[in-house]
C-alpha positions as CSV (number, residue, x, y, z in Angstrom):
1,M,-42.8,79.1,36.4
2,A,-42.7,75.7,35.0
3,T,-39.2,75.9,33.5
4,N,-36.3,75.1,35.8
5,Y,-34.1,78.3,35.7
6,G,-31.0,76.4,36.9
7,Q,-31.2,73.8,34.1
8,S,-32.4,76.0,31.2
9,Y,-30.4,79.0,31.9
10,G,-27.3,77.2,32.7
11,F,-26.3,77.5,36.3
12,G,-25.5,74.8,38.8
13,G,-25.8,74.8,42.5
14,D,-23.9,76.9,45.0
15,T,-20.3,75.8,44.4
16,D,-18.5,78.4,46.4
17,A,-15.7,77.0,48.4
18,R,-15.9,77.4,52.2
19,P,-13.7,80.4,53.2
20,H,-10.5,79.6,55.1
21,R,-10.0,81.0,58.5
22,L,-6.3,81.4,58.0
23,P,-4.8,83.7,55.4
24,A,-3.0,82.1,52.5
25,A,0.4,83.3,53.8
26,L,0.0,81.4,57.0
27,R,-1.5,78.2,55.7
28,A,0.7,77.8,52.6
29,P,3.5,75.7,54.3
30,F,0.9,73.1,55.4
31,E,-1.1,72.8,52.2
32,G,-0.7,69.8,50.0
33,R,0.1,72.0,47.0
34,A,3.2,73.4,48.6
35,W,4.5,69.8,49.4
36,R,3.8,68.6,45.9
37,E,5.6,71.6,44.3
38,L,8.6,71.0,46.7
39,T,8.6,67.3,45.7
40,Y,8.6,68.3,42.0
41,V,11.6,70.6,42.7
42,L,13.5,67.9,44.6
43,L,12.9,65.3,41.9
44,G,13.9,67.7,39.2
45,L,17.6,67.3,39.9
46,P,17.9,63.5,39.5
47,V,15.5,63.7,36.5
48,G,17.5,66.5,35.0
49,I,20.8,64.7,35.4
50,A,19.3,61.6,33.7
51,L,17.8,63.6,30.9
52,F,21.0,65.7,30.3
53,T,23.2,62.7,30.3
54,Y,21.0,60.8,27.8
55,A,20.5,63.8,25.5
56,V,24.1,64.7,25.3
57,T,25.4,61.1,25.0
58,M,23.0,60.1,22.3
59,V,23.2,63.3,20.2
60,S,27.0,63.3,20.4
61,L,27.0,59.7,19.4
62,G,24.6,60.3,16.5
63,A,26.5,63.5,15.4
64,G,29.8,61.6,15.5
65,L,28.4,58.7,13.4
66,L,27.0,61.1,10.8
67,V,30.0,60.4,8.6
68,T,28.5,57.0,8.3
69,F,24.9,56.0,7.6
70,L,24.5,54.9,11.2
71,G,24.4,58.4,12.6
72,V,21.0,59.1,11.1
73,P,19.1,56.3,12.8
74,V,21.0,56.9,16.0
75,L,20.1,60.6,16.0
76,A,16.4,59.6,15.2
77,G,16.4,57.2,18.1
78,A,17.8,59.9,20.4
79,L,15.0,62.3,19.4
80,A,12.4,59.5,19.8
81,G,13.7,58.8,23.3
82,C,13.4,62.5,24.2
83,R,9.8,62.4,23.0
84,A,9.1,59.5,25.3
85,V,10.9,61.3,28.2
86,G,8.6,64.3,27.4
87,A,5.6,62.1,28.0
88,V,7.0,61.1,31.4
89,E,7.6,64.7,32.3
90,R,4.1,65.8,31.3
91,T,2.9,63.1,33.6
92,R,5.1,64.3,36.5
93,A,3.9,67.9,36.0
94,R,0.3,66.7,35.9
95,A,0.6,64.7,39.1
96,L,2.7,67.2,41.1
97,L,1.8,70.6,39.6
98,G,-1.7,70.0,38.3
99,L,-0.5,71.1,34.9
100,D,-2.4,69.3,32.2
101,V,-0.4,69.7,28.9
102,A,-1.6,68.0,25.8
103,A,0.7,65.7,23.9
104,P,2.4,67.2,20.8
105,E,1.3,66.5,17.4
106,P,2.0,62.8,16.4
107,L,4.5,61.8,13.8
108,R,3.3,61.9,10.3
109,A,5.4,59.5,8.2
110,R,5.0,60.1,4.4
111,K,6.5,56.7,3.6
112,A,5.9,53.4,5.3
113,G,8.9,51.5,6.9
114,A,11.8,52.5,8.9
115,M,13.1,55.3,6.6
116,G,9.7,57.0,6.7
117,W,9.7,56.8,10.5
118,I,13.2,58.2,10.7
119,G,12.4,61.1,8.4
120,A,9.2,61.9,10.4
121,V,11.2,62.0,13.7
122,L,13.9,64.2,12.3
123,K,11.4,66.6,10.7
124,S,9.2,66.9,13.7
125,G,9.5,70.1,15.6
126,A,8.2,68.4,18.8
127,S,11.2,66.0,18.7
128,W,13.7,68.9,18.7
129,R,11.8,70.8,21.4
130,A,11.9,67.7,23.6
131,L,15.7,67.5,23.0
132,L,15.9,71.2,24.0
133,Y,13.9,70.5,27.1
134,A,16.3,67.7,28.1
135,V,19.3,70.0,27.8
136,V,18.0,73.2,29.5
137,Q,16.1,71.4,32.2
138,F,19.4,70.3,33.9
139,P,20.9,73.6,34.8
140,W,17.6,75.0,35.9
141,S,16.9,71.9,38.0
142,V,20.3,72.4,39.7
143,F,19.4,76.0,40.5
144,S,15.8,75.3,41.7
145,F,17.0,72.2,43.8
146,V,19.6,74.2,45.7
147,V,17.3,77.2,46.3
148,G,14.3,75.2,47.3
149,L,16.2,72.8,49.5
150,T,18.2,75.5,51.2
151,F,15.1,77.6,52.1
152,F,13.1,74.6,53.2
153,T,15.9,73.1,55.5
154,T,17.0,76.5,56.8
155,G,13.4,77.6,57.6
156,W,12.3,74.4,59.5
157,S,15.6,73.9,61.3
158,M,15.6,77.5,62.7
159,L,11.8,77.3,63.5
160,T,12.4,74.2,65.5
161,Y,15.6,75.4,67.1
162,P,14.0,75.7,70.6
163,L,13.3,71.9,70.5
164,W,16.8,70.8,69.6
165,F,19.3,73.4,70.8
166,W,20.1,71.3,73.8
167,V,22.0,69.0,71.5
168,F,24.9,71.4,71.4
169,P,25.8,71.6,75.1
170,A,25.0,67.9,75.5
171,Y,27.0,66.4,72.6
172,A,28.9,69.1,70.8
173,G,30.6,70.8,73.7
174,Q,29.2,74.3,72.9
175,D,26.4,76.4,74.1
176,G,24.5,76.6,70.8
177,I,24.7,77.5,67.2
178,Q,27.9,79.5,66.7
179,L,27.4,82.8,64.8
180,Y,30.9,84.1,65.2
181,G,34.2,82.8,66.5
182,D,37.9,83.6,66.7
183,E,40.8,82.9,69.0
184,T,39.4,85.0,71.8
185,H,35.7,85.6,71.1
186,H,32.8,83.2,70.5
187,V,29.1,84.2,69.9
188,Y,26.4,81.5,70.3
189,L,22.6,81.5,70.1
190,D,22.1,80.2,73.6
191,N,19.9,82.6,75.7
192,P,16.1,82.6,75.6
193,F,15.9,85.8,73.6
194,E,18.3,84.6,70.9
195,I,16.6,81.2,70.7
196,T,13.2,82.9,70.3
197,L,14.5,85.3,67.7
198,T,16.0,82.3,65.8
199,A,12.7,80.6,65.8
200,L,10.8,83.7,64.6
201,I,13.3,84.2,61.7
202,G,12.8,80.5,60.9
203,L,9.0,81.0,60.9
204,L,9.4,83.9,58.4
205,I,11.6,81.7,56.1
206,T,9.2,78.9,56.4
207,L,6.3,81.1,55.4
208,V,8.1,82.5,52.4
209,T,9.5,79.1,51.2
210,P,6.3,77.9,49.5
211,W,6.1,81.1,47.5
212,I,9.7,80.8,46.4
213,V,9.2,77.2,45.4
214,R,6.0,78.2,43.6
215,A,8.0,80.9,41.6
216,L,10.6,78.2,40.8
217,T,7.9,75.8,39.5
218,T,6.4,78.6,37.4
219,V,9.4,78.4,35.2
220,D,9.0,74.6,35.0
221,R,5.4,75.1,34.0
222,L,6.5,77.4,31.2
223,M,9.1,74.9,30.0
224,V,6.8,71.9,30.0
225,H,4.0,73.8,28.3
226,G,6.2,75.5,25.8
227,L,8.6,72.6,24.9
228,L,6.7,69.5,25.6
229,G,3.2,70.5,24.5
230,P,1.8,71.0,21.0
231,S,3.1,73.8,18.9
232,R,0.9,76.9,18.3
233,L,0.4,75.9,14.7
234,A,-0.7,72.3,15.6
235,T,-3.0,73.7,18.3
236,R,-4.5,76.1,15.9
237,V,-5.1,73.4,13.4
238,V,-6.9,71.3,16.0
239,E,-9.0,74.3,17.0
240,L,-9.9,75.0,13.4
241,E,-10.9,71.4,12.8
242,S,-13.1,71.5,15.9
243,D,-14.6,74.8,15.0
244,R,-15.3,73.6,11.5
245,G,-17.2,70.6,13.0
246,V,-19.2,73.1,15.2
247,V,-20.1,75.2,12.2
248,V,-21.1,72.2,10.2
249,D,-23.3,70.8,13.0
250,T,-24.8,74.2,13.5
251,A,-25.6,74.7,10.0
252,A,-27.2,71.3,9.7
253,A,-29.2,71.9,12.8
254,D,-30.5,75.2,11.4
255,L,-31.4,73.6,8.1
256,R,-33.4,70.9,10.1
257,R,-35.1,73.6,12.1
258,I,-36.1,75.6,9.0
259,E,-37.3,72.4,7.3
260,R,-39.4,71.4,10.4
261,D,-40.8,74.9,10.8
262,L,-41.8,75.0,7.1
263,H,-43.4,71.6,7.2
264,D,-45.2,72.0,10.5
265,G,-46.2,75.7,10.0
266,A,-46.5,77.6,6.7
267,Q,-46.6,74.5,4.5
268,A,-49.4,72.9,6.5
269,R,-51.4,76.0,6.5
270,L,-51.0,76.5,2.7
271,V,-52.1,72.9,2.2
272,N,-55.3,73.5,4.2
273,L,-55.7,76.8,2.4
274,A,-55.7,75.0,-1.0
275,M,-58.3,72.5,0.3
276,D,-60.5,75.2,1.7
277,L,-60.4,77.2,-1.6
278,G,-61.2,74.0,-3.5
279,L,-64.3,73.4,-1.4
280,A,-65.2,77.1,-1.7
281,K,-65.0,76.8,-5.4
282,E,-67.4,73.9,-5.4
283,K,-69.9,75.6,-3.2
284,L,-69.7,78.9,-5.0
285,L,-72.8,78.2,-7.1
286,E,-74.7,75.9,-4.6
287,D,-74.2,78.0,-1.5
288,P,-72.6,81.4,-2.1
289,E,-72.8,82.4,1.5
290,A,-71.0,79.4,2.7
291,A,-68.4,79.9,0.0
292,A,-67.9,83.4,1.1
293,R,-67.4,82.3,4.7
294,M,-64.8,79.7,3.6
295,V,-63.0,82.4,1.5
296,D,-62.9,84.6,4.5
297,E,-61.5,81.9,6.7
298,A,-58.9,81.3,3.9
299,H,-58.0,84.9,4.0
300,G,-57.2,84.6,7.6
301,E,-55.1,81.5,7.0
302,V,-53.2,83.4,4.4
303,K,-52.4,86.2,6.9
304,T,-51.2,83.6,9.5
305,A,-49.1,81.8,7.0
306,L,-47.5,85.1,5.9
307,Q,-46.8,86.0,9.5
308,E,-45.2,82.5,10.1
309,L,-43.1,83.0,6.9
310,R,-42.0,86.5,8.2
311,D,-41.0,85.0,11.5
312,L,-39.1,82.2,9.8
313,A,-37.3,84.7,7.5
314,R,-36.4,86.8,10.6
315,G,-34.9,83.7,12.2
316,I,-32.7,83.1,9.1
317,H,-31.6,86.7,8.5
318,P,-34.0,89.6,9.3
319,A,-34.4,92.1,6.5
320,V,-34.1,95.0,9.0
321,L,-30.6,93.8,9.9
322,T,-29.5,93.9,6.2
323,D,-31.2,97.2,5.5
324,R,-30.5,99.2,8.6
325,G,-27.9,97.4,10.7
326,L,-27.5,96.2,14.3
327,D,-29.0,99.3,15.9
328,A,-32.4,98.9,14.3
329,A,-32.3,95.1,14.4
330,L,-31.5,94.9,18.1
331,S,-34.1,97.5,18.9
332,S,-36.6,95.3,17.1
333,V,-35.5,92.3,19.1
334,A,-35.7,94.2,22.3
335,S,-39.2,95.3,21.7
336,R,-40.3,91.7,21.7
337,C,-38.5,91.0,25.1
338,A,-40.7,90.3,28.1
339,V,-38.9,93.0,30.1
340,P,-38.0,96.6,29.2
341,V,-34.7,96.6,27.4
342,R,-32.4,99.6,26.7
343,V,-30.3,99.2,23.5
344,E,-27.2,101.3,22.8
345,V,-25.1,100.6,19.7
346,D,-22.0,102.7,19.4
347,L,-20.5,101.8,16.0
348,V,-19.1,104.3,13.4
349,E,-19.2,101.7,10.6
350,R,-21.0,98.3,10.1
351,P,-19.1,95.1,10.6
352,A,-19.0,92.4,7.9
353,S,-22.4,90.8,7.2
354,A,-21.4,87.4,8.8
355,I,-20.1,89.1,12.0
356,E,-23.2,91.3,12.1
357,G,-25.5,88.3,11.8
358,I,-23.7,86.4,14.5
359,A,-23.9,89.5,16.8
360,Y,-27.6,89.8,16.1
361,F,-28.4,86.2,16.9
362,T,-26.2,86.2,20.0
363,V,-28.1,89.1,21.5
364,S,-31.3,87.7,20.4
365,E,-30.7,84.4,22.2
366,L,-29.5,86.2,25.3
367,L,-32.6,88.2,25.4
368,Q,-34.7,85.1,25.0
369,N,-33.0,83.7,28.1
370,V,-33.7,86.9,30.0
371,S,-37.4,86.6,29.0
372,K,-37.8,82.9,29.9
373,H,-35.5,82.3,32.9
374,A,-34.0,85.4,34.4
375,R,-37.1,86.8,36.2
376,A,-35.7,90.3,35.6
377,S,-37.4,93.6,35.7
378,S,-35.1,95.3,33.1
379,A,-32.2,94.7,30.8
380,T,-29.6,96.6,28.9
381,V,-27.8,95.8,25.6
382,D,-24.6,97.6,24.7
383,V,-22.6,97.1,21.5
384,W,-19.3,98.9,20.8
385,R,-16.0,98.3,19.1
386,S,-12.6,98.1,20.8
387,A,-9.6,97.9,18.5
388,D,-10.1,94.9,16.3
389,R,-12.9,93.3,18.4
390,L,-16.7,93.8,18.4
391,L,-18.1,93.6,21.9
392,L,-21.7,92.9,23.0
393,Q,-22.9,93.1,26.6
394,V,-26.3,92.1,27.9
395,V,-27.1,92.9,31.5
396,D,-30.2,92.0,33.5
397,D,-31.2,92.4,37.1
398,G,-32.6,89.0,37.5
399,V,-31.9,86.1,39.9
400,G,-28.5,85.3,38.4
401,G,-26.8,81.8,38.4
402,A,-26.2,81.6,34.6
403,D,-23.4,79.2,33.8
404,T,-21.9,77.9,30.5
405,T,-20.7,74.6,32.0
406,A,-24.1,73.1,32.8
407,G,-24.8,71.9,29.2
408,S,-27.3,74.8,28.6
409,G,-28.1,77.0,25.7
410,L,-25.2,79.3,26.8
411,A,-22.7,76.4,26.2
412,G,-23.9,76.0,22.6
413,L,-23.7,79.8,22.2
414,A,-20.2,79.8,23.5
415,E,-19.3,77.0,21.0
416,R,-20.7,79.1,18.1
417,L,-18.7,82.1,19.1
418,D,-15.6,80.1,19.5
419,A,-16.0,78.8,15.9
420,V,-15.3,82.3,14.7
421,D,-12.6,83.1,17.2
422,G,-15.2,84.7,19.6
423,V,-15.4,84.6,23.4
424,L,-18.4,84.4,25.7
425,V,-17.8,85.6,29.3
426,V,-20.5,85.0,31.9
427,D,-20.6,86.9,35.2
428,S,-23.7,85.8,37.0
429,P,-23.6,85.4,40.8
430,A,-26.4,83.8,42.6
431,G,-29.0,86.6,43.2
432,G,-27.8,88.5,40.3
433,P,-27.3,90.7,38.4
434,T,-26.2,88.8,35.3
435,R,-23.7,90.3,33.0
436,I,-22.8,88.4,29.7
437,T,-20.2,89.8,27.4
438,A,-19.5,88.4,23.9
439,E,-16.4,89.3,21.9
440,L,-16.2,88.8,18.2
441,P,-13.5,89.6,15.7
442,W,-14.0,92.8,13.8
443,R,-14.2,92.6,10.0
444,A,-15.2,95.8,8.3
445,G,-18.3,96.0,6.2
446,A,-20.1,98.7,4.5
447,T,-19.8,102.2,6.0
448,R,-22.9,103.3,7.9
């Protein structure tokens, strides 16, 4: 096959990571991630003290000066400083936690000048969320610092106790770590069994510490994401703007394709047909037999042009989809696939026309991929409704390796679905099978 399956169908090379010999529980204390998270927790306390001090001092100063005009710009400056600190905290989370949080929505001043900027800062929800972060991060950083440092130092000191227990009899005048003591009794960890048991307990604490620290940093992730990132409304606006661009680009590309197909296909054939009929008209009296042959050829051109127009209309919106719905339309698509396809549509009612059209073209493109690249012997198409979502699933037993991240047609299909709040999920391990699930919002249409 001339077409490169990996490039066209959208899968890259074998990117599976090499399996680790040690389980995660044993290698966690020695991984870089554990040390970065511990560093984040330890740095959280001095950062939290600085943030809390700044926020409380500046806001208190601004609130106290509100009886005069100076309180408003001071409060705006305090909020602006919190926004700047939020940028630093997002950078720290990105460097140590691998958490990439986008910056919040920028300030939108309705008026130019200082007063417009002050009003924009005070009206911005991101500014007040940054202030809230500066306040609540301090008590949490105290708790996480104490818990993280306690478990870390306790675990490693007990684990290495066999290496340094000699310090007690040599310099402290006692046999080892004292567990209990009163006027008459003293209990020390000084014999080989107790030393070994201490080390084992230290090993257990050391193995547990990275997971405790990870749980602590999970709260930090939530705070950074929720308080220092863009609001849900702003994120939604950005998504809608992006989706609108995708829809416009897709519509423009479809119009260009239709124009190109008309110009290169049916239009060219109709022009030739007009010329042939003109020549046949001229030869009608001189050479009736030649004229009849030319008319016969023109008849064949008409049939071909009509077929091209039908195919073009099917590519825009097939009549069978409008008249009979997804079941019949997808069965028609499946009959043109290069491999046998079983189609099962379980819908009590028809979705809205726009959603139905997107579903049709999604399955049509996926089946084209199966025909061209999958090297499969069979495929199945299932369509059903789950709550307020329309789900489509195309499965083939081909070679697998489909991927939406390789800049393929699947990536474009995922963008088209995302433009209408849809989702495309690809499960295609090397060697197959490939299972591609598309999810669309359900909007009710005419009853079937």
